[in-house]
C-alpha positions, -999 to 999 in steps of 0.1 A, spaced: 282 -141 -420 293 -141 -456 272 -138 -488 280 -174 -497 268 -185 -462 236 -165 -466 229 -181 -500 235 -215 -486 211 -208 -457 185 -195 -481 187 -226 -502 183 -249 -472 154 -227 -459 137 -229 -493 140 -266 -493 125 -268 -458 96 -246 -467 85 -264 -498 90 -299 -485 57 -316 -473 50 -313 -436 24 -302 -411 23 -265 -423 16 -276 -459 -10 -301 -448 -28 -275 -426 -29 -250 -454 -44 -276 -477 -71 -283 -451 -80 -246 -445 -75 -228 -477 -103 -244 -497 -128 -230 -471 -123 -194 -483 -95 -172 -496 -95 -152 -464 -92 -184 -443 -64 -197 -464 -44 -164 -463 -49 -161 -425 -38 -196 -420 -7 -188 -441 -1 -156 -420 -4 -178 -389 23 -201 -402 44 -171 -411 39 -157 -376 51 -189 -361 82 -188 -384 89 -152 -372 88 -164 -336 113 -192 -343 136 -169 -362 136 -142 -335 139 -168 -307 168 -185 -325 186 -152 -331 180 -143 -294 197 -174 -282 173 -204 -285 196 -222 -309 225 -218 -286 204 -229 -256 192 -261 -274 228 -268 -284 240 -264 -248 209 -282 -232 195 -308 -256 168 -315 -230 150 -283 -241 146 -297 -276 133 -330 -262 106 -312 -242 96 -291 -272 94 -323 -293 72 -340 -267 48 -311 -264 47 -306 -302 41 -343 -308 11 -343 -284 -4 -314 -301 0 -329 -336 -17 -360 -322 -46 -338 -311 -49 -322 -346 -47 -357 -362 -77 -369 -342 -97 -338 -350 -89 -341 -387 -99 -378 -388 -132 -371 -370 -139 -343 -395 -132 -366 -424 -153 -395 -411 -182 -371 -405 -180 -360 -441 -179 -396 -454 -211 -404 -435 -229 -374 -448 -253 -376 -478 -235 -373 -512 -237 -340 -530 -235 -333 -566 -199 -324 -576 -192 -289 -591 -224 -274 -577 -209 -261 -544 -175 -253 -530 -156 -271 -503 -171 -250 -475 -207 -257 -487 -201 -295 -489 -182 -297 -456 -209 -276 -439 -236 -299 -452 -216 -328 -438 -217 -313 -404 -180 -304 -403 -177 -283 -371 -143 -270 -383 -160 -253 -412 -188 -238 -391 -163 -225 -367 -137 -214 -393 -135 -178 -381 -106 -155 -391 -91 -160 -357 -94 -198 -359 -78 -200 -393 -49 -178 -381 -46 -199 -349 -45 -232 -368 -16 -219 -389 2 -205 -359 0 -235 -335 8 -259 -364 40 -241 -371 50 -238 -335 45 -276 -331 61 -284 -364 90 -309 -361 106 -295 -392 108 -261 -375 122 -276 -343 149 -295 -362 158 -266 -385 160 -239 -359 173 -262 -332 201 -277 -352 206 -265 -388 201 -227 -382 225 -228 -353 253 -237 -377 250 -203 -395 246 -181 -364 277 -167 -347 277 -148 -314 298 -120 -330 274 -116 -360 267 -79 -365 233 -63 -359 230 -56 -397 235 -92 -406 211 -104 -379 183 -81 -391 190 -91 -428 189 -128 -421 156 -124 -401 139 -103 -428 150 -126 -457 139 -158 -440 106 -143 -429 99 -128 -463 106 -162 -480 81 -179 -456 54 -153 -462 56 -154 -500 57 -192 -502 28 -199 -478 6 -170 -491 11 -182 -527 5 -218 -518 -27 -209 -500 -40 -190 -531 -31 -219 -553 -50 -243 -531 -80 -220 -529 -80 -218 -567 -84 -255 -569 -111 -256 -542 -138 -268 -565 -117 -298 -574 -107 -305 -539 -143 -304 -528 -148 -338 -544 -122 -352 -520 -128 -331 -489 -134 -361 -466 -102 -378 -480 -82 -347 -475 -92 -345 -439 -86 -382 -432 -52 -382 -449 -43 -350 -430 -53 -367 -398 -31 -397 -405 -2 -374 -414 -6 -353 -382 -11 -385 -361 20 -403 -375 42 -372 -371 28 -367 -336 36 -403 -325 71 -401 -339 79 -367 -325 64 -374 -291 82 -407 -290 115 -392 -298 111 -365 -272 100 -389 -245 128 -413 -253 154 -386 -252 141 -373 -218 141 -408 -203 177 -414 -215 188 -381 -200 176 -391 -165 
């Protein structure tokens, strides 16, 4: 790999990171609960990214290129999980809308959501926050497309160990910095987002659900065509 190729890959990766998607939506949902929850969700997303990077460098990208059916299966499973998260988010938002109104600016997101009976907040342990970030990234259609198609264009079988490690570290570091900073930014605006906690969960649910339907549909269609 050359320096120009690396810079091109970094630019594409940065665009993929900051563009709206399931990872961003999940951080927006979790980060207002607490700083710790937001950062652990970001670390979960980062951990998922590390998995995709390592798996791709270990041969996943080549496997998907040689056997497109693998990508179809991953799309189907990821889409079904996104649908599950969509239903959970919608239920959380609807529960919050039915709860008694609270005076704005007197409590944070977690207080208002807890009063609304939001089980997600009651159960938002450190492990749960991390797990939400991790599984969201692992089922993220952007990650599947990037590492299954785009990333493969930059990886060569004869790439040296030094370049392989450098690429992995650079992409992982960019992911960690972006999602950690974004989680802190969302947490800083928690008192504002508390006013719209129900709407955030409902919109998140619709986004997850729509992406899940599209992703699962594409995976199922591709599998049927391959039969």
